C-alpha positions in Angstrom: 12.1 -109.5 -110.7 13.4 -109.0 -107.1 11.7 -105.5 -106.9 8.5 -106.9 -107.9 8.8 -109.6 -105.3 9.6 -107.1 -102.5 6.6 -104.9 -103.4 4.4 -107.9 -103.5 5.6 -109.0 -100.1 5.0 -105.5 -98.6 1.5 -105.4 -100.0 0.7 -108.8 -98.6 2.1 -107.7 -95.2 0.0 -104.6 -95.2 -3.1 -106.5 -96.2 -2.5 -109.1 -93.5 -2.4 -106.5 -90.5 -5.6 -104.9 -89.3 -5.6 -101.1 -89.4 -5.7 -100.5 -85.6 -2.4 -102.4 -85.3 -0.6 -100.0 -87.6 1.4 -97.5 -85.6 1.3 -94.6 -87.9 -2.6 -94.7 -87.9 -2.5 -93.9 -84.2 -0.1 -91.1 -84.7 -2.5 -89.5 -87.1 -5.4 -90.0 -84.7 -3.6 -88.4 -81.7 -2.5 -85.5 -83.8 -6.0 -84.9 -85.0 -7.5 -85.0 -81.5 -5.0 -82.5 -80.3 -5.9 -80.0 -83.1 -9.6 -80.4 -82.4 -9.1 -79.9 -78.6 -7.2 -76.7 -79.0 -9.8 -75.3 -81.4 -12.6 -76.0 -78.8 -10.6 -74.4 -75.9 -10.0 -71.2 -77.8 -13.6 -70.9 -78.7 -14.7 -71.2 -75.1 -12.2 -68.7 -73.8 -13.4 -66.1 -76.4 -17.1 -66.6 -75.5 -16.6 -66.1 -71.7 -16.9 -62.6 -70.3 -13.7 -61.9 -68.4 -14.9 -58.5 -67.0 -15.8 -58.8 -63.3 -19.0 -57.2 -62.1 -18.2 -54.6 -59.5 -20.1 -55.0 -56.2 -22.9 -52.5 -55.8 -22.9 -52.6 -52.0 -22.3 -49.2 -50.6 -21.8 -48.7 -46.9 -24.1 -46.1 -45.5 -22.9 -44.4 -42.3 -25.3 -45.3 -39.5 -27.0 -42.4 -37.7 -26.0 -41.9 -34.1 -28.6 -43.0 -31.6 -30.4 -40.1 -30.1 -30.8 -40.4 -26.3 -34.4 -39.8 -25.2 -34.7 -36.4 -23.5 -37.9 -37.4 -21.7 -37.2 -37.8 -18.0 -38.4 -41.0 -16.3 -41.3 -40.5 -13.9 -40.3 -40.4 -10.3 -42.1 -42.9 -8.1 -42.9 -41.4 -4.8 -42.6 -43.8 -1.9 -45.8 -44.1 0.0 -45.4 -44.3 3.7 -45.9 -47.9 5.0 -49.1 -48.4 6.9 -48.5 -48.7 10.6 -48.8 -52.2 11.9 -51.6 -52.3 14.4 -50.9 -54.9 17.1 -54.1 -56.7 18.1 -55.2 -55.8 21.5 -55.2 -58.5 24.1 -58.7 -59.3 25.4 -59.2 -57.4 28.6 -60.4 -59.3 31.6 -64.0 -58.8 32.6 -64.3 -55.6 34.5 -66.7 -55.3 37.4 -68.6 -58.0 39.2 -70.2 -60.9 37.4 -73.8 -60.3 36.5 -76.7 -62.4 37.8 -77.0 -64.2 34.4 -73.2 -65.0 34.4 -73.3 -66.3 37.9 -76.3 -68.6 37.2 -74.8 -69.9 34.0 -71.4 -70.8 35.6 -73.1 -72.7 38.5 -75.7 -74.5 36.3 -73.0 -75.5 33.7 -71.0 -77.0 36.5 -74.0 -79.0 37.9 -74.9 -80.2 34.4 -71.4 -81.5 33.8 -71.4 -83.4 37.1 -74.9 -84.7 36.4 -74.0 -85.9 32.9 -71.0 -87.7 34.5 -73.5 -89.7 36.6 -73.2 -87.9 40.0 -76.6 -88.5 41.6 -76.3 -85.6 44.1 -76.0 -83.3 41.1 -78.9 -84.9 39.4 -81.1 -84.2 42.5 -80.6 -80.4 42.2 -83.9 -78.8 41.2 -83.2 -75.1 41.5 -80.4 -72.5 41.6 -81.0 -68.8 42.4 -78.8 -65.7 43.0 -80.0 -62.8 45.2 -77.9 -60.1 46.9 -74.6 -62.0 46.5 -76.0 -65.3 47.8 -76.4 -68.4 45.7 -79.1 -70.8 46.9 -79.2 -74.4 45.7 -82.1 -76.8 46.3 -81.8 -80.6 46.4 -84.8 -82.9 46.1 -84.0 -86.7 46.3 -87.6 -87.5 45.2 -86.8 -85.9 41.8 -84.5 -88.8 41.0 -86.7 -91.5 42.6 -84.8 -91.6 45.9 -86.0 -91.5 49.5 -84.4 -89.1 51.9 -82.9 -92.0 53.8 -81.1 -93.3 50.6 -79.9 -89.8 49.8 -78.5 -89.3 53.3 -76.7 -92.7 53.1 -74.8 -91.9 50.0 -74.2 -88.2 50.7 -70.5 -87.8 51.7 -70.8 -84.2 52.7 -71.8 -83.0 56.2 -72.2 -79.5 54.6 -73.7 -79.6 51.1 -72.4 -76.2 50.4 -68.9 -77.8 49.9 -70.3 -79.6 46.9 -72.6 -76.8 45.7 -69.8 -74.2 45.9 -67.0 -76.3 44.3 -67.2 -74.2 41.1 -65.9 -71.1 42.9 -63.4 -72.8 45.2 -60.3 -72.5 43.0 -58.0 -70.0 41.3 -59.3 -70.8 37.8 -61.2 -68.5 35.6 -64.7 -69.4 36.7 -63.8 -69.3 40.4 -62.0 -65.9 40.1 -65.0 -64.5 38.2 -67.6 -65.8 40.6 -65.8 -64.4 43.6 -66.3 -60.9 42.2 -70.1 -61.2 42.9 -70.8 -64.2 45.1 -70.3 -63.8 48.8 -72.0 -67.0 50.1 -73.5 -70.4 49.0 -76.5 -71.8 50.8 -78.0 -75.3 50.3 -81.5 -76.6 51.1 -83.9 -79.5 50.8 -87.1 -79.1 48.9 -89.0 -78.6 52.2 -86.7 -75.7 53.2 -84.4 -77.7 55.5 -80.9 -76.2 55.5 -78.1 -78.5 54.3 -75.3 -76.1 55.1 -73.7 -73.0 53.9 -70.2 -71.5 53.2 -68.8 -68.0 52.5 -66.7 -67.4 49.3 -63.6 -67.0 51.5 -64.3 -70.4 53.3 -64.8 -72.2 50.0 -61.6 -70.7 48.6 -59.6 -71.8 51.6 -61.1 -75.3 51.4 -60.3 -75.6 47.7 -56.8 -74.1 47.6 -55.6 -74.6 51.2 -54.6 -70.9 51.2 -56.1 -68.0 53.2 -58.4 -65.9 51.0 -57.4 -62.4 50.0 -60.0 -60.1 48.5 -59.6 -59.8 44.8 -58.3 -63.3 44.2 
């Protein structure tokens, strides 16, 4: 009677617990997982190829570089071209020509005339013969009478004004003195208004005694 009761109680206890709460069930499960895992690991290790593949790289000795035996061309140095210094312009040689003399005198009179100098505006002709420059004044050419011209004329000798262009040591004066020896002035009727030599004009303009060649 007691044995039957004990067995009945065990059966009732077993039937009352769920299976995942029974300890020996988990022992069996763990044991089974271990067996399966070992079997899988052995299979993988057998299927893998353990033999390493040797490297096929082979070092090839490099060929030594061969130096070029071709000689480099020799560049010949050309002589440098000689530097030619520009020649300084030489001063005019020889006496001034007739055309040069007339141009220098006429340019001076034109410059004074353009500046409003009435005496210069009354000049009607300039000539150069045998070293002598002749200048003619005509007051009537600018609408003046002779009396008006004489009243405003500051020069007792009109050659002082007419020869001003050659009275100094500048380039025109120096050039003109190589050819001009005298300056003479006249009215349109031929009356003389005065004259001066080149030396006298130079002394009047510079205050120095004239020396030939200056």
